[in-house]
C-alpha atoms as an extended CHARMM CRD file, in Angstrom:
* protein
*
       203  EXT
         1         1  MET       CA             -6.8040000000       -8.8150000000      -10.1620000000  PROA      1               0.0000000000
         2         2  PRO       CA             -8.4610000000       -9.0540000000       -6.7540000000  PROA      2               0.0000000000
         3         3  VAL       CA             -6.9420000000       -6.6980000000       -4.1850000000  PROA      3               0.0000000000
         4         4  PRO       CA             -7.7880000000       -7.7060000000       -0.6170000000  PROA      4               0.0000000000
         5         5  ARG       CA             -9.9870000000       -5.3840000000        1.4280000000  PROA      5               0.0000000000
         6         6  LEU       CA             -7.1210000000       -4.6630000000        3.8420000000  PROA      6               0.0000000000
         7         7  TYR       CA             -3.7570000000       -3.4960000000        2.4840000000  PROA      7               0.0000000000
         8         8  ALA       CA             -1.1820000000       -3.1220000000        5.2540000000  PROA      8               0.0000000000
         9         9  ILE       CA              1.6330000000       -0.6140000000        4.8040000000  PROA      9               0.0000000000
        10        10  LEU       CA              4.6300000000       -1.0200000000        7.0760000000  PROA      10              0.0000000000
        11        11  ASP       CA              6.5370000000        2.2630000000        7.1600000000  PROA      11              0.0000000000
        12        12  PHE       CA              9.9240000000        1.7330000000        8.8000000000  PROA      12              0.0000000000
        13        13  SER       CA              9.8070000000        5.1660000000       10.4630000000  PROA      13              0.0000000000
        14        14  PHE       CA              7.1530000000        3.7330000000       12.8150000000  PROA      14              0.0000000000
        15        15  PHE       CA              9.4720000000        1.0110000000       14.1420000000  PROA      15              0.0000000000
        16        16  PRO       CA             12.5160000000        1.0810000000       16.4440000000  PROA      16              0.0000000000
        17        17  ASP       CA             14.3630000000       -1.5650000000       14.4220000000  PROA      17              0.0000000000
        18        18  VAL       CA             13.9770000000       -4.2620000000       11.8110000000  PROA      18              0.0000000000
        19        19  ASN       CA             12.8230000000       -6.7920000000       14.4110000000  PROA      19              0.0000000000
        20        20  GLY       CA              9.7900000000       -4.6540000000       15.2190000000  PROA      20              0.0000000000
        21        21  LEU       CA              9.0210000000       -4.3570000000       11.5200000000  PROA      21              0.0000000000
        22        22  VAL       CA              9.2880000000       -8.0740000000       10.8490000000  PROA      22              0.0000000000
        23        23  ASP       CA              7.4450000000       -9.0980000000       14.0190000000  PROA      23              0.0000000000
        24        24  THR       CA              4.5300000000       -6.8570000000       13.0490000000  PROA      24              0.0000000000
        25        25  ALA       CA              4.4710000000       -8.3700000000        9.5630000000  PROA      25              0.0000000000
        26        26  GLY       CA              4.3760000000      -11.8280000000       11.1380000000  PROA      26              0.0000000000
        27        27  GLU       CA              1.4870000000      -10.8940000000       13.4280000000  PROA      27              0.0000000000
        28        28  LEU       CA             -0.5000000000       -9.4290000000       10.5300000000  PROA      28              0.0000000000
        29        29  ALA       CA              0.1050000000      -12.5060000000        8.3870000000  PROA      29              0.0000000000
        30        30  SER       CA             -0.9440000000      -14.8050000000       11.2340000000  PROA      30              0.0000000000
        31        31  VAL       CA             -4.4770000000      -13.3570000000       11.2480000000  PROA      31              0.0000000000
        32        32  GLY       CA             -4.9560000000      -13.3660000000        7.4970000000  PROA      32              0.0000000000
        33        33  VAL       CA             -3.4460000000      -10.1690000000        6.0700000000  PROA      33              0.0000000000
        34        34  THR       CA             -2.3400000000      -11.1220000000        2.5560000000  PROA      34              0.0000000000
        35        35  LEU       CA             -0.9270000000       -7.8670000000        1.1300000000  PROA      35              0.0000000000
        36        36  ILE       CA              1.8440000000       -5.8420000000        2.7850000000  PROA      36              0.0000000000
        37        37  GLN       CA              3.8200000000       -2.9240000000        1.4230000000  PROA      37              0.0000000000
        38        38  TYR       CA              7.2600000000       -2.0980000000        2.7810000000  PROA      38              0.0000000000
        39        39  ARG       CA              7.9780000000        1.6390000000        2.8270000000  PROA      39              0.0000000000
        40        40  ASN       CA             11.2210000000        3.3010000000        3.8630000000  PROA      40              0.0000000000
        41        41  LYS       CA             11.7070000000        6.9090000000        2.7760000000  PROA      41              0.0000000000
        42        42  SER       CA             14.9320000000        7.5560000000        4.6750000000  PROA      42              0.0000000000
        43        43  GLY       CA             16.9660000000        4.3360000000        4.5750000000  PROA      43              0.0000000000
        44        44  ASN       CA             19.9290000000        3.6090000000        2.3560000000  PROA      44              0.0000000000
        45        45  VAL       CA             19.7880000000        0.9060000000       -0.2850000000  PROA      45              0.0000000000
        46        46  ARG       CA             21.6360000000       -1.6850000000        1.7870000000  PROA      46              0.0000000000
        47        47  GLU       CA             19.3340000000       -1.1980000000        4.7780000000  PROA      47              0.0000000000
        48        48  MET       CA             16.2220000000       -1.3700000000        2.6190000000  PROA      48              0.0000000000
        49        49  LEU       CA             17.3670000000       -4.5220000000        0.8860000000  PROA      49              0.0000000000
        50        50  ASP       CA             18.2560000000       -6.1780000000        4.1980000000  PROA      50              0.0000000000
        51        51  HSD       CA             14.8210000000       -5.3170000000        5.6080000000  PROA      51              0.0000000000
        52        52  ALA       CA             13.0800000000       -6.5220000000        2.4660000000  PROA      52              0.0000000000
        53        53  ARG       CA             14.8950000000       -9.8410000000        2.4510000000  PROA      53              0.0000000000
        54        54  GLU       CA             14.0670000000      -10.3740000000        6.1140000000  PROA      54              0.0000000000
        55        55  LEU       CA             10.3910000000       -9.6640000000        5.3930000000  PROA      55              0.0000000000
        56        56  LYS       CA             10.4970000000      -12.0900000000        2.4790000000  PROA      56              0.0000000000
        57        57  ARG       CA             12.0460000000      -14.7680000000        4.6520000000  PROA      57              0.0000000000
        58        58  ARG       CA              9.5110000000      -14.2760000000        7.4480000000  PROA      58              0.0000000000
        59        59  VAL       CA              6.1840000000      -13.8460000000        5.6190000000  PROA      59              0.0000000000
        60        60  GLY       CA              6.8750000000      -14.1730000000        1.9020000000  PROA      60              0.0000000000
        61        61  SER       CA              5.2380000000      -17.5760000000        1.6090000000  PROA      61              0.0000000000
        62        62  SER       CA              1.8550000000      -16.3570000000        2.8850000000  PROA      62              0.0000000000
        63        63  VAL       CA              1.7460000000      -12.6740000000        1.9280000000  PROA      63              0.0000000000
        64        64  LYS       CA              2.1440000000      -10.6750000000       -1.2740000000  PROA      64              0.0000000000
        65        65  LEU       CA              4.9430000000       -8.1980000000       -0.6060000000  PROA      65              0.0000000000
        66        66  ILE       CA              5.0150000000       -4.8250000000       -2.3640000000  PROA      66              0.0000000000
        67        67  MET       CA              8.0790000000       -2.5700000000       -2.4630000000  PROA      67              0.0000000000
        68        68  ASN       CA              7.4550000000        1.1590000000       -2.2510000000  PROA      68              0.0000000000
        69        69  ASP       CA              9.1380000000        3.2170000000       -5.0130000000  PROA      69              0.0000000000
        70        70  ARG       CA             12.0460000000        0.9300000000       -5.8800000000  PROA      70              0.0000000000
        71        71  ALA       CA             11.5910000000       -1.4680000000       -8.7950000000  PROA      71              0.0000000000
        72        72  ASP       CA             15.2300000000       -2.5560000000       -8.5310000000  PROA      72              0.0000000000
        73        73  LEU       CA             14.8520000000       -3.5740000000       -4.8750000000  PROA      73              0.0000000000
        74        74  CYS       CA             11.5830000000       -5.3200000000       -5.6710000000  PROA      74              0.0000000000
        75        75  LEU       CA             13.5160000000       -7.6210000000       -7.9910000000  PROA      75              0.0000000000
        76        76  ALA       CA             16.5280000000       -7.9940000000       -5.7060000000  PROA      76              0.0000000000
        77        77  ALA       CA             14.3690000000       -9.0080000000       -2.7330000000  PROA      77              0.0000000000
        78        78  LYS       CA             12.0550000000      -11.1760000000       -4.8690000000  PROA      78              0.0000000000
        79        79  PHE       CA              9.0060000000       -9.1390000000       -3.8650000000  PROA      79              0.0000000000
        80        80  ASP       CA              5.6700000000       -9.5850000000       -5.6150000000  PROA      80              0.0000000000
        81        81  GLY       CA              5.2740000000       -6.0320000000       -6.8430000000  PROA      81              0.0000000000
        82        82  VAL       CA              6.1050000000       -2.3530000000       -6.5800000000  PROA      82              0.0000000000
        83        83  HSD       CA              4.1060000000        0.7730000000       -5.8010000000  PROA      83              0.0000000000
        84        84  VAL       CA              5.1340000000        4.1180000000       -7.2780000000  PROA      84              0.0000000000
        85        85  GLY       CA              4.1230000000        7.7100000000       -6.6750000000  PROA      85              0.0000000000
        86        86  GLN       CA              3.7210000000       10.6210000000       -9.0370000000  PROA      86              0.0000000000
        87        87  ASP       CA              7.3880000000       11.6320000000       -8.6720000000  PROA      87              0.0000000000
        88        88  ASP       CA              8.8740000000        8.1590000000       -9.1690000000  PROA      88              0.0000000000
        89        89  LEU       CA              9.6060000000        6.2340000000      -12.3530000000  PROA      89              0.0000000000
        90        90  SER       CA              6.6990000000        6.1480000000      -14.7910000000  PROA      90              0.0000000000
        91        91  PRO       CA              4.4330000000        3.0820000000      -14.6050000000  PROA      91              0.0000000000
        92        92  GLU       CA              5.5610000000        2.0160000000      -18.0940000000  PROA      92              0.0000000000
        93        93  SER       CA              9.2360000000        2.2220000000      -17.1070000000  PROA      93              0.0000000000
        94        94  VAL       CA              8.5570000000        0.2150000000      -13.9580000000  PROA      94              0.0000000000
        95        95  ARG       CA              6.6080000000       -2.3970000000      -15.9150000000  PROA      95              0.0000000000
        96        96  LYS       CA              9.6030000000       -2.9040000000      -18.2150000000  PROA      96              0.0000000000
        97        97  ILE       CA             11.8020000000       -3.5240000000      -15.1710000000  PROA      97              0.0000000000
        98        98  ILE       CA              9.5220000000       -5.8450000000      -13.1950000000  PROA      98              0.0000000000
        99        99  GLY       CA              7.9340000000       -7.7080000000      -16.1060000000  PROA      99              0.0000000000
       100       100  PRO       CA              4.3140000000       -8.6720000000      -16.7080000000  PROA      100             0.0000000000
       101       101  ASP       CA              3.6420000000      -10.8720000000      -13.6850000000  PROA      101             0.0000000000
       102       102  ARG       CA              4.4540000000       -8.6720000000      -10.6910000000  PROA      102             0.0000000000
       103       103  TRP       CA              1.8780000000       -6.2420000000       -9.3430000000  PROA      103             0.0000000000
       104       104  LEU       CA              2.2220000000       -2.5480000000      -10.1100000000  PROA      104             0.0000000000
       105       105  GLY       CA              0.3810000000        0.1180000000       -8.1210000000  PROA      105             0.0000000000
       106       106  VAL       CA              0.2930000000        3.8620000000       -8.7650000000  PROA      106             0.0000000000
       107       107  SER       CA             -0.5710000000        6.6650000000       -6.3350000000  PROA      107             0.0000000000
       108       108  THR       CA             -2.9950000000        9.3570000000       -7.4890000000  PROA      108             0.0000000000
       109       109  HSD       CA             -4.2490000000       12.4870000000       -5.7590000000  PROA      109             0.0000000000
       110       110  ASN       CA             -6.7840000000       14.0890000000       -8.1000000000  PROA      110             0.0000000000
       111       111  PRO       CA             -9.1030000000       13.1890000000      -11.0060000000  PROA      111             0.0000000000
       112       112  GLU       CA             -6.5300000000       14.1180000000      -13.6560000000  PROA      112             0.0000000000
       113       113  GLN       CA             -3.9450000000       11.7580000000      -12.1850000000  PROA      113             0.0000000000
       114       114  VAL       CA             -6.5190000000        8.9730000000      -11.8680000000  PROA      114             0.0000000000
       115       115  ALA       CA             -7.5040000000        9.3360000000      -15.5310000000  PROA      115             0.0000000000
       116       116  GLU       CA             -3.8480000000        9.3270000000      -16.5900000000  PROA      116             0.0000000000
       117       117  ALA       CA             -2.9020000000        6.3450000000      -14.4310000000  PROA      117             0.0000000000
       118       118  ASP       CA             -5.9220000000        4.4340000000      -15.7220000000  PROA      118             0.0000000000
       119       119  LYS       CA             -4.2810000000        4.3590000000      -19.1660000000  PROA      119             0.0000000000
       120       120  THR       CA             -1.0690000000        2.7970000000      -17.8560000000  PROA      120             0.0000000000
       121       121  ALA       CA              0.0100000000       -0.7780000000      -17.1450000000  PROA      121             0.0000000000
       122       122  ALA       CA             -0.8360000000       -0.3480000000      -13.4500000000  PROA      122             0.0000000000
       123       123  ASP       CA             -2.7080000000       -3.2580000000      -11.8510000000  PROA      123             0.0000000000
       124       124  TYR       CA             -4.3340000000       -1.0540000000       -9.2270000000  PROA      124             0.0000000000
       125       125  LEU       CA             -4.6070000000        2.6560000000       -8.4180000000  PROA      125             0.0000000000
       126       126  ALA       CA             -4.3600000000        4.2990000000       -5.0110000000  PROA      126             0.0000000000
       127       127  ILE       CA             -6.3180000000        7.4790000000       -4.2560000000  PROA      127             0.0000000000
       128       128  GLY       CA             -5.6050000000        9.7710000000       -1.3380000000  PROA      128             0.0000000000
       129       129  PRO       CA             -5.0610000000       11.1110000000        1.1310000000  PROA      129             0.0000000000
       130       130  VAL       CA             -8.7160000000       10.4680000000        1.8850000000  PROA      130             0.0000000000
       131       131  PHE       CA             -8.3950000000       11.9590000000        5.3680000000  PROA      131             0.0000000000
       132       132  ALA       CA             -5.6820000000       13.9620000000        7.1180000000  PROA      132             0.0000000000
       133       133  THR       CA             -2.5920000000       11.8330000000        7.6610000000  PROA      133             0.0000000000
       134       134  SER       CA              0.5450000000       12.0260000000        9.7810000000  PROA      134             0.0000000000
       135       135  SER       CA              2.5140000000        9.3730000000        7.9010000000  PROA      135             0.0000000000
       136       136  LYS       CA              3.8900000000       11.7970000000        5.2880000000  PROA      136             0.0000000000
       137       137  GLU       CA              5.8540000000       14.9700000000        5.9150000000  PROA      137             0.0000000000
       138       138  ASN       CA              4.2950000000       16.8980000000        3.0110000000  PROA      138             0.0000000000
       139       139  PRO       CA              1.0110000000       15.1960000000        2.1690000000  PROA      139             0.0000000000
       140       140  ASP       CA             -1.0830000000       16.1160000000       -0.8440000000  PROA      140             0.0000000000
       141       141  PRO       CA             -4.4110000000       17.8890000000       -0.2270000000  PROA      141             0.0000000000
       142       142  VAL       CA             -7.0940000000       15.7140000000        1.3750000000  PROA      142             0.0000000000
       143       143  VAL       CA             -9.5220000000       14.3410000000       -1.2490000000  PROA      143             0.0000000000
       144       144  GLY       CA            -12.2480000000       13.1640000000        1.1280000000  PROA      144             0.0000000000
       145       145  LEU       CA            -14.8890000000       10.5760000000        0.3560000000  PROA      145             0.0000000000
       146       146  GLU       CA            -15.9520000000       12.6280000000       -2.6560000000  PROA      146             0.0000000000
       147       147  GLY       CA            -12.4560000000       12.1470000000       -4.0820000000  PROA      147             0.0000000000
       148       148  VAL       CA            -12.8880000000        8.3890000000       -3.7360000000  PROA      148             0.0000000000
       149       149  ARG       CA            -16.2520000000        8.5680000000       -5.5250000000  PROA      149             0.0000000000
       150       150  ARG       CA            -14.7380000000       10.6010000000       -8.3710000000  PROA      150             0.0000000000
       151       151  ALA       CA            -11.8290000000        8.1830000000       -8.7080000000  PROA      151             0.0000000000
       152       152  ARG       CA            -14.2350000000        5.2300000000       -8.7900000000  PROA      152             0.0000000000
       153       153  ALA       CA            -16.0920000000        6.8300000000      -11.6900000000  PROA      153             0.0000000000
       154       154  LEU       CA            -12.8600000000        7.2630000000      -13.6580000000  PROA      154             0.0000000000
       155       155  THR       CA            -11.3910000000        3.7630000000      -13.5120000000  PROA      155             0.0000000000
       156       156  ARG       CA            -12.3760000000        0.1180000000      -13.5690000000  PROA      156             0.0000000000
       157       157  LYS       CA             -9.0260000000       -0.8930000000      -12.1040000000  PROA      157             0.0000000000
       158       158  PRO       CA             -9.0080000000       -1.9490000000       -8.4450000000  PROA      158             0.0000000000
       159       159  LEU       CA             -9.0370000000        1.1910000000       -6.2800000000  PROA      159             0.0000000000
       160       160  VAL       CA             -7.1150000000        1.4150000000       -3.0090000000  PROA      160             0.0000000000
       161       161  ALA       CA             -7.9550000000        4.2940000000       -0.6630000000  PROA      161             0.0000000000
       162       162  ILE       CA             -5.1400000000        5.6200000000        1.5090000000  PROA      162             0.0000000000
       163       163  GLY       CA             -4.5260000000        8.3720000000        4.0220000000  PROA      163             0.0000000000
       164       164  GLY       CA             -5.8100000000        8.6420000000        7.5770000000  PROA      164             0.0000000000
       165       165  ILE       CA             -7.8950000000        5.4800000000        7.3180000000  PROA      165             0.0000000000
       166       166  THR       CA             -8.8410000000        3.9240000000       10.6550000000  PROA      166             0.0000000000
       167       167  ARG       CA            -11.2920000000        1.3860000000       11.9910000000  PROA      167             0.0000000000
       168       168  ALA       CA            -13.6760000000        4.2970000000       12.6280000000  PROA      168             0.0000000000
       169       169  ASN       CA            -13.8840000000        5.4370000000        8.9950000000  PROA      169             0.0000000000
       170       170  ALA       CA            -12.9050000000        2.4100000000        6.8890000000  PROA      170             0.0000000000
       171       171  ALA       CA            -16.4670000000        1.3000000000        6.1400000000  PROA      171             0.0000000000
       172       172  SER       CA            -17.3680000000        4.7180000000        4.7300000000  PROA      172             0.0000000000
       173       173  VAL       CA            -14.4030000000        4.5390000000        2.3490000000  PROA      173             0.0000000000
       174       174  ILE       CA            -15.5210000000        1.1680000000        0.9720000000  PROA      174             0.0000000000
       175       175  GLU       CA            -19.0570000000        2.5090000000        0.6270000000  PROA      175             0.0000000000
       176       176  ALA       CA            -17.6470000000        5.4170000000       -1.4090000000  PROA      176             0.0000000000
       177       177  GLY       CA            -16.2920000000        2.9540000000       -3.9650000000  PROA      177             0.0000000000
       178       178  ALA       CA            -12.8530000000        1.7930000000       -2.8470000000  PROA      178             0.0000000000
       179       179  ASP       CA            -12.0570000000       -1.8930000000       -3.2450000000  PROA      179             0.0000000000
       180       180  SER       CA             -9.4150000000       -1.8130000000       -0.5240000000  PROA      180             0.0000000000
       181       181  VAL       CA             -8.1360000000        0.3690000000        2.3070000000  PROA      181             0.0000000000
       182       182  ALA       CA             -4.4280000000        0.9220000000        2.8720000000  PROA      182             0.0000000000
       183       183  VAL       CA             -3.6920000000        1.3330000000        6.5700000000  PROA      183             0.0000000000
       184       184  ILE       CA             -0.5020000000        2.4010000000        8.3090000000  PROA      184             0.0000000000
       185       185  SER       CA             -0.7500000000        3.8150000000       11.8360000000  PROA      185             0.0000000000
       186       186  ASP       CA             -3.9940000000        2.1190000000       12.9290000000  PROA      186             0.0000000000
       187       187  LEU       CA             -2.3650000000       -1.3040000000       12.5600000000  PROA      187             0.0000000000
       188       188  ILE       CA              0.8060000000       -0.6190000000       14.5280000000  PROA      188             0.0000000000
       189       189  ARG       CA             -0.1300000000       -0.5920000000       18.2080000000  PROA      189             0.0000000000
       190       190  ASP       CA             -1.7580000000       -4.0000000000       18.4220000000  PROA      190             0.0000000000
       191       191  PRO       CA             -1.3780000000       -5.5170000000       14.9370000000  PROA      191             0.0000000000
       192       192  ARG       CA             -3.2400000000       -8.7660000000       15.4900000000  PROA      192             0.0000000000
       193       193  LYS       CA             -6.2560000000       -7.2400000000       17.2410000000  PROA      193             0.0000000000
       194       194  SER       CA             -6.3910000000       -4.2510000000       14.8950000000  PROA      194             0.0000000000
       195       195  ALA       CA             -6.3180000000       -6.4070000000       11.7590000000  PROA      195             0.0000000000
       196       196  GLU       CA             -9.0290000000       -8.6920000000       13.1090000000  PROA      196             0.0000000000
       197       197  GLU       CA            -11.2360000000       -5.6650000000       13.8010000000  PROA      197             0.0000000000
       198       198  PHE       CA            -10.6240000000       -4.3130000000       10.3090000000  PROA      198             0.0000000000
       199       199  PHE       CA            -11.6470000000       -7.6680000000        8.8480000000  PROA      199             0.0000000000
       200       200  ARG       CA            -14.9130000000       -7.5810000000       10.8000000000  PROA      200             0.0000000000
       201       201  ILE       CA            -15.6280000000       -4.0190000000        9.6460000000  PROA      201             0.0000000000
       202       202  LEU       CA            -14.7110000000       -4.6590000000        6.0090000000  PROA      202             0.0000000000
       203       203  ARG       CA            -16.7250000000       -7.8430000000        5.4450000000  PROA      203             0.0000000000
């Protein structure tokens, strides 16, 4: 399963309203971003489903859409996959809910979790935070580039690096063995220009 070099994560806490969220998704899609995750850690189910359906309507024909945490909302919004963390439903439980065809990603934060997730039905693994990040209130310890190298040695599944990744350090993360970089804050300010610069860096 080929994961694109750039994996955009749209965290609703970065946006004033759903229009900002959806407009950013549209700008990213217009310059070739093909994988977007919707993340909302504080919204209620109705709000999250409304946002997800609006994203699907706006960019769903050109972008693979991944739901963070919620397998049920992934199905309800007709998203293309779900991404779960260590404290969410197990990958096997999620796979039973979403079926064989949707993408399933799993977050890992140390070699033990990578080795465990490698045995699951996950399509790709995420490793991080690679660098210090402000997008989570209680982030796991930083793994650094060495953590990416260790993860690469432990799995043949596609590896997505996440956490504090910017245009300034993205190339080093790919060189360390990641197949893809997940980016949150460095895509927000000027989505179109930022994505184009990432594409140039990640060639």
